[in-house]
Backbone bond lengths (Angstrom), bond angles and torsions (degrees), N, CA, C in turn:
res aa  C-N    CA-C-N  psi(-1)  N-CA   C-N-CA  omega(-1)  CA-C   N-CA-C  phi
1 X - - - 1.440 - - 1.525 109.77 -
2 X 1.298 115.92 137.17 1.452 121.40 -178.61 1.525 111.08 -87.16
3 X 1.319 117.11 -44.41 1.467 120.78 -174.59 1.520 111.26 -74.62
4 X 1.328 114.75 135.52 1.455 120.83 172.34 1.524 107.51 -83.69
5 X 1.323 116.19 163.22 1.463 119.74 -179.11 1.515 109.69 -135.90
6 X 1.328 115.10 133.44 1.458 122.65 179.39 1.526 106.34 -128.51
7 X 1.306 115.23 118.97 1.461 120.14 -169.51 1.527 109.11 -136.64
8 X 1.316 116.53 129.69 1.463 121.54 173.49 1.521 107.55 -122.66
9 X 1.316 115.27 131.35 1.460 122.17 171.66 1.524 106.39 -115.29
10 X 1.318 116.23 123.36 1.459 121.33 -179.26 1.523 107.87 -126.04
11 X 1.315 116.36 117.92 1.464 122.56 174.94 1.524 106.96 -110.59
12 X 1.317 116.53 127.04 1.461 120.59 179.03 1.521 109.47 -121.75
13 X 1.328 115.91 147.29 1.460 120.43 179.60 1.523 109.17 -132.66
14 X 1.333 114.64 161.25 1.451 120.18 -178.31 1.511 113.15 77.87
15 X 1.332 116.65 24.96 1.467 121.98 -177.77 1.528 109.45 -81.56
16 X 1.309 116.03 139.14 1.468 122.12 177.35 1.533 109.17 -61.05
17 X 1.330 116.35 133.60 1.467 120.62 -178.25 1.534 113.00 -61.23
18 X 1.322 117.28 -27.67 1.467 119.12 178.04 1.527 110.21 -61.42
19 X 1.317 117.57 -37.58 1.472 120.96 178.02 1.529 109.61 -71.47
20 X 1.318 116.76 -42.12 1.467 120.99 -176.97 1.526 112.57 -65.95
21 X 1.326 118.10 -24.97 1.476 123.32 -179.78 1.530 113.37 -95.49
22 X 1.314 118.47 -6.54 1.466 122.67 -169.59 1.529 111.62 -83.03
23 X 1.331 115.58 93.83 1.473 120.48 179.59 1.525 111.89 -63.12
24 X 1.316 116.72 -42.80 1.468 120.55 -178.46 1.528 109.71 -65.22
25 X 1.321 116.43 -42.55 1.466 120.12 178.54 1.513 111.98 -62.97
26 X 1.341 117.54 -44.22 1.461 121.12 179.65 1.519 110.84 -64.33
27 X 1.321 116.74 -41.71 1.467 121.02 177.41 1.529 109.99 -59.23
28 X 1.321 116.99 -46.60 1.456 121.11 179.79 1.525 112.36 -63.36
29 X 1.336 116.43 -40.31 1.461 120.09 179.29 1.527 110.77 -65.89
30 X 1.338 116.85 -41.66 1.466 119.69 178.83 1.532 111.77 -67.57
31 X 1.310 118.06 -24.72 1.467 120.99 174.72 1.523 111.35 -77.50
32 X 1.329 116.94 -31.82 1.456 122.04 -175.48 1.532 112.88 -84.48
33 X 1.322 117.53 -39.86 1.460 121.35 -172.38 1.530 114.38 -57.84
34 X 1.332 120.62 -43.63 1.467 118.77 179.73 1.532 112.88 -56.80
35 X 1.300 118.21 -41.20 1.461 120.84 178.70 1.513 112.62 -63.54
36 X 1.330 116.81 -33.50 1.459 121.04 178.90 1.532 112.36 -66.32
37 X 1.330 116.53 -23.20 1.465 120.08 -179.75 1.541 111.28 -114.43
38 X 1.323 115.53 23.05 1.479 123.09 175.78 1.520 113.38 58.83
39 X 1.325 115.24 41.22 1.464 121.45 175.75 1.533 108.20 -118.14
40 X 1.318 115.79 161.13 1.459 121.84 177.38 1.518 109.45 -115.34
41 X 1.313 115.57 145.86 1.467 121.24 177.98 1.522 109.27 -79.74
42 X 1.325 115.85 128.80 1.461 121.16 173.56 1.517 111.41 -94.66
43 X 1.338 116.12 -36.49 1.463 121.35 -179.45 1.519 108.53 -157.63
44 X 1.319 114.13 142.65 1.455 119.34 176.21 1.513 110.96 104.51
45 X 1.279 114.51 -171.32 1.462 128.55 7.29 1.525 112.94 -75.28
46 X 1.297 113.89 155.86 1.456 123.50 171.75 1.527 106.80 -117.81
47 X 1.317 116.49 134.22 1.462 122.06 -179.92 1.520 108.33 -125.98
48 X 1.325 116.85 135.02 1.463 122.18 175.59 1.527 108.37 -125.95
49 X 1.325 115.26 143.54 1.468 121.83 178.11 1.516 108.45 -92.78
50 X 1.336 116.09 135.53 1.459 121.35 -179.86 1.512 112.79 -67.68
51 X 1.310 115.74 168.82 1.461 122.07 179.08 1.527 109.30 -78.01
52 X 1.335 118.15 159.74 1.468 120.29 -177.68 1.534 113.73 -55.13
53 X 1.312 117.78 -35.12 1.462 120.86 -179.78 1.527 112.44 -73.65
54 X 1.331 117.51 -17.35 1.459 122.81 -177.78 1.531 108.46 -141.76
55 X 1.349 116.32 68.01 1.467 119.31 -173.56 1.525 112.55 -69.65
56 X 1.300 113.74 148.91 1.456 122.09 179.19 1.516 108.80 150.75
57 X 1.303 115.55 -165.54 1.462 121.54 -178.81 1.524 109.67 -129.59
58 X 1.308 116.00 151.71 1.458 122.05 168.79 1.516 106.65 -127.07
59 X 1.318 115.68 130.35 1.451 120.05 179.84 1.507 110.73 -139.15
60 X 1.326 115.08 148.56 1.459 118.74 176.70 1.523 109.36 -148.83
61 X 1.312 113.40 158.73 1.451 121.20 174.31 1.525 106.45 -140.88
62 X 1.325 115.60 134.33 1.457 120.47 173.99 1.519 107.43 -86.88
63 X 1.323 115.96 128.61 1.454 120.74 179.84 1.524 109.39 -113.55
64 X 1.318 115.94 168.75 1.462 119.68 -171.74 1.521 114.39 -59.71
65 X 1.305 119.66 -20.72 1.453 120.28 177.73 1.520 113.11 -119.70
66 X 1.333 119.27 3.52 1.464 122.11 173.19 1.519 112.95 166.27
67 X 1.369 118.41 -113.20 1.464 118.94 -173.12 1.524 112.70 -157.20
68 X 1.334 113.78 164.07 1.459 123.25 168.83 1.515 105.82 -132.07
69 X 1.333 117.20 129.43 1.466 119.69 176.00 1.523 109.50 -130.58
70 X 1.331 114.62 147.34 1.461 121.81 179.56 1.523 107.92 -138.15
71 X 1.323 115.57 131.62 1.467 122.22 175.82 1.523 107.94 -124.96
72 X 1.336 116.49 128.66 1.467 120.19 177.74 1.521 109.36 -112.72
73 X 1.313 115.03 147.46 1.467 122.13 -178.79 1.521 108.16 -132.44
74 X 1.333 115.92 106.76 1.457 118.78 -175.47 1.529 112.73 -74.54
75 X 1.321 118.08 -28.77 1.470 119.38 179.57 1.530 111.71 -62.16
76 X 1.315 116.97 -33.89 1.468 120.88 -178.50 1.527 112.85 -109.79
77 X 1.342 117.17 2.34 1.472 123.60 -179.33 1.537 111.65 55.08
78 X 1.329 115.83 45.71 1.458 121.91 -178.02 1.527 111.54 -123.18
79 X 1.309 114.25 158.36 1.461 121.56 169.95 1.524 107.78 -138.95
80 X 1.323 115.12 142.47 1.459 122.16 -179.65 1.525 107.65 -121.85
81 X 1.319 116.05 124.11 1.462 121.92 -174.07 1.523 109.08 -120.95
82 X 1.323 116.30 137.26 1.457 123.02 179.47 1.525 107.71 -131.19
83 X 1.327 116.86 118.50 1.460 122.13 177.36 1.523 106.77 -119.77
84 X 1.330 115.96 112.34 1.460 121.32 -175.64 1.518 109.99 -124.36
85 X 1.328 116.00 137.93 1.457 120.01 178.64 1.521 110.49 -154.33
86 X 1.307 115.70 151.83 1.461 121.83 172.39 1.531 110.23 -94.95
87 X 1.317 117.00 3.04 1.461 123.75 176.63 1.524 107.25 -118.12
88 X 1.312 117.31 137.87 1.462 119.11 179.61 1.529 109.58 -64.75
89 X 1.322 114.79 151.87 1.464 121.53 178.84 1.516 107.85 -151.29
90 X 1.305 116.06 168.39 1.456 121.85 -178.79 1.531 108.82 -75.62
91 X 1.306 115.51 94.79 1.461 120.55 -175.34 1.525 111.92 -68.38
92 X 1.321 117.56 -31.69 1.458 120.02 177.45 1.526 110.58 -67.53
93 X 1.327 117.13 -42.68 1.470 120.67 177.75 1.526 110.48 -62.33
94 X 1.332 117.04 -41.41 1.466 121.07 179.24 1.525 110.42 -63.55
95 X 1.320 116.84 -46.75 1.460 121.42 -179.94 1.524 110.70 -61.44
96 X 1.316 117.04 -47.14 1.459 120.55 -179.65 1.526 112.06 -62.44
97 X 1.331 117.03 -37.76 1.471 120.36 178.46 1.524 110.59 -64.17
98 X 1.321 117.54 -41.12 1.466 121.35 178.62 1.532 110.13 -64.03
99 X 1.317 116.86 -47.09 1.468 119.95 -179.56 1.526 111.17 -62.77
100 X 1.335 117.29 -39.05 1.473 120.32 176.93 1.531 110.72 -64.94
101 X 1.325 117.31 -44.94 1.464 120.00 -178.46 1.529 110.88 -58.97
102 X 1.308 116.74 -45.14 1.465 119.85 -177.58 1.530 112.73 -86.05
103 X 1.348 116.63 -0.55 1.467 122.63 178.28 1.531 111.30 55.87
104 X 1.332 114.13 48.44 1.464 122.36 -176.61 1.531 108.86 -129.46
105 X 1.322 115.84 141.32 1.464 120.87 174.95 1.521 110.56 -88.16
106 X 1.317 115.54 170.07 1.464 120.13 -179.55 1.527 112.05 -63.15
107 X 1.335 117.23 -23.72 1.465 119.78 179.42 1.528 112.61 -69.44
108 X 1.328 118.17 -18.79 1.471 122.40 177.22 1.520 110.79 -108.17
109 X 1.319 116.21 28.24 1.459 119.43 -178.33 1.517 110.63 -139.63
110 X 1.299 112.68 158.61 1.469 121.17 172.86 1.523 105.51 -125.03
111 X 1.320 115.73 120.83 1.464 121.01 -173.69 1.520 109.24 -122.83
112 X 1.313 115.04 127.39 1.466 119.89 176.79 1.533 107.29 -124.94
113 X 1.311 115.05 123.85 1.466 120.91 178.83 1.527 107.41 -113.49
114 X 1.331 115.58 126.10 1.455 121.58 179.89 1.516 108.38 -123.88
115 X 1.323 116.25 128.89 1.466 121.51 175.95 1.516 107.88 -128.12
116 X 1.312 116.58 119.52 1.466 121.96 174.45 1.504 106.74 -111.01
117 X 1.309 115.58 113.38 1.471 119.18 -179.60 1.506 110.21 -115.82
């Protein structure tokens, strides 16, 4: 395989429901995050509202080397974040930005960083 892969999965819990329901906030964060990791937006962000039985938001943005997706779940006060790219990026900056946005410390998160070079 020629392309390298840089992937971060961040699951956070104990998030305030006001953040998990905030479409405008999620849209703004998805617009800001690519610039923080030196990526450009190709399309999006797109935000969808969950069904009544599974309330929350799903948002994604296509970036020049892949994607960022975020799913929030208000019933369990969780958010699941996926940042994938075929170009290296500052994974610590990305992780810290996600934790700041959701106002969660590392003790309330599960972070998996995968790099295939």
